[in-house]
C-alpha positions in Angstrom: -6.4 -36.2 3.0 -6.2 -33.5 0.4 -4.4 -35.5 -2.3 -5.1 -34.2 -5.8 -7.2 -31.4 -4.5 -6.5 -28.2 -6.5 -8.8 -25.7 -4.9 -7.8 -24.0 -1.7 -11.1 -23.7 0.1 -10.1 -21.1 2.7 -13.0 -22.0 4.9 -15.7 -20.3 2.9 -18.3 -21.2 0.3 -17.4 -21.3 -3.3 -19.2 -18.1 -4.3 -17.7 -16.2 -1.3 -14.2 -17.6 -2.2 -14.4 -16.5 -5.8 -15.7 -13.0 -4.9 -13.0 -12.6 -2.2 -10.2 -13.7 -4.5 -11.5 -11.4 -7.3 -11.4 -8.5 -4.9 -7.9 -9.4 -3.8 -6.6 -9.6 -7.3 -8.2 -6.3 -8.2 -6.5 -4.7 -5.2 -3.2 -6.3 -6.0 -3.3 -5.0 -9.6 -4.4 -1.5 -8.4 -1.8 -1.0 -5.6 1.0 -3.3 -6.7 1.2 -5.0 -3.4 -1.2 -6.1 -0.6 -0.9 -7.6 2.9 -3.0 -10.7 3.6 -3.0 -14.1 5.4 -0.6 -16.7 3.9 -3.3 -19.1 2.7 -5.1 -16.3 0.9 -1.8 -15.1 -0.6 -1.0 -18.6 -2.0 -4.5 -18.8 -3.6 -4.2 -15.2 -4.9 -0.8 -15.9 -6.5 -2.3 -18.5 -8.8 -5.2 -16.2 -9.8 -2.9 -13.3 -10.4 -0.5 -15.3 -12.5 -3.3 -16.7 -14.7 -4.8 -13.2 -15.2 -1.4 -11.7 -16.1 -0.7 -14.5 -18.6 -4.1 -13.8 -20.2 -3.3 -10.1 -20.4 0.0 -10.8 -22.1 -2.0 -12.2 -25.1 -3.6 -8.7 -25.5 -6.5 -9.8 -27.7 -10.2 -9.0 -27.2 -11.2 -12.5 -26.1 -8.5 -12.5 -23.3 -9.6 -9.0 -22.3 -13.2 -10.2 -21.8 -12.1 -13.3 -19.9 -10.1 -11.0 -17.5 -13.0 -8.6 -17.2 -15.2 -11.4 -15.7 -12.8 -11.3 -12.7 -11.5 -7.7 -12.6 -14.6 -5.5 -12.6 -12.8 -2.2 -12.3 -12.3 -0.8 -15.7 -9.4 1.4 -14.7 -7.5 -1.5 -13.1 -8.3 -3.6 -16.2 -6.8 -1.0 -18.5 -3.8 -0.7 -16.2 -3.2 -4.5 -16.4 -3.3 -4.6 -20.2 -1.5 -1.3 -20.9 1.1 -1.1 -18.1 1.6 -4.4 -16.2 1.4 -7.0 -19.0 4.0 -5.3 -21.3 6.5 -5.1 -18.5 6.2 -8.8 -17.8 6.2 -9.8 -21.5 9.5 -11.7 -21.4 8.6 -13.7 -18.2 6.8 -17.0 -18.5 4.8 -17.1 -15.3 5.7 -16.0 -11.8 4.4 -12.5 -12.1 4.1 -12.0 -8.3 6.1 -12.8 -5.2 5.0 -13.8 -1.7 7.0 -12.4 1.2 6.3 -13.9 4.7 5.9 -11.1 7.4 5.3 -13.2 10.5 2.2 -13.5 12.6 -0.6 -11.1 13.3 -0.9 -9.9 16.9 -4.6 -10.2 17.2 -5.2 -13.8 16.3 -1.8 -15.2 15.5 -2.5 -15.7 11.8 0.5 -16.1 9.5 0.6 -12.9 7.4 2.3 -12.4 4.0 2.9 -9.6 1.5 2.0 -10.3 -2.1 3.9 -8.1 -4.5 3.9 -7.8 -8.3 7.3 -8.0 -9.9 6.7 -4.6 -11.5 6.1 -3.0 -8.1 9.8 -2.0 -7.4 10.0 -0.5 -10.9 7.0 1.6 -10.3 8.5 3.0 -7.1 11.8 3.8 -8.8 9.9 5.7 -11.6 8.0 7.7 -9.0 11.2 8.8 -7.3 12.7 9.9 -10.6 9.5 11.9 -11.4 9.6 13.9 -8.1 12.7 15.8 -9.2 13.8 19.0 -7.4 12.6 19.9 -4.0 11.3 23.4 -3.4 13.2 25.1 -0.5 11.1 26.0 2.4 10.8 29.7 3.3 12.0 30.5 6.8 9.8 32.6 9.1 11.3 36.0 10.0 13.0 35.6 13.4 13.4 39.3 14.3 9.7 40.0 14.6 9.1 36.9 16.8 11.8 38.0 19.3 10.4 41.5 19.6 6.9 40.2 20.4 8.4 38.0 23.2 10.2 41.0 24.7 7.1 43.2 24.6 4.8 40.7 26.3 3.4 42.3 29.5 4.0 40.7 32.8 1.2 38.8 34.2 -0.1 39.2 37.8 1.4 36.0 38.9 4.8 37.0 37.8 4.4 40.4 39.7 3.3 38.5 42.8 6.3 36.2 42.6 8.7 39.1 42.3 7.1 40.8 45.4 7.3 37.6 47.4 11.1 37.3 46.6 11.7 40.8 47.6 9.9 40.3 50.9 11.9 37.1 51.7 15.2 38.9 51.2 14.2 41.5 53.7 
């Protein structure tokens, strides 16, 4: 029985599990959402929530603690400068798990882990796009002349001759 067991083992050794979850957290913070199996998603949610709560503090010590897990400096900067300020008012629950169903290959339960700031990022990107540039249309007159001037091939000439012979 797994009573009072806090660690989700995920069927791998401890060092492998820590490395895998660190990579998953880094990808989640970089892209805003990732698709993974449900047990990994549940383990990932606790890691992501704890890292975001550390990032909300914003001091040097918390930055160094988060840097032990998130090795990518760009993602670390994004966490402290963009993600943590957006979630400043919330106390916990910085990401959401959405169940997608089962994977076709092996039947594993698959879920989508999404940061709460992800939908806001999408809305901002849509606003930034702005006006669309109209596409230029190709001149149609030149194209039709080329079609009319195309020489008849030998097969077309033979087909015309055969039709005229059949009529006679």
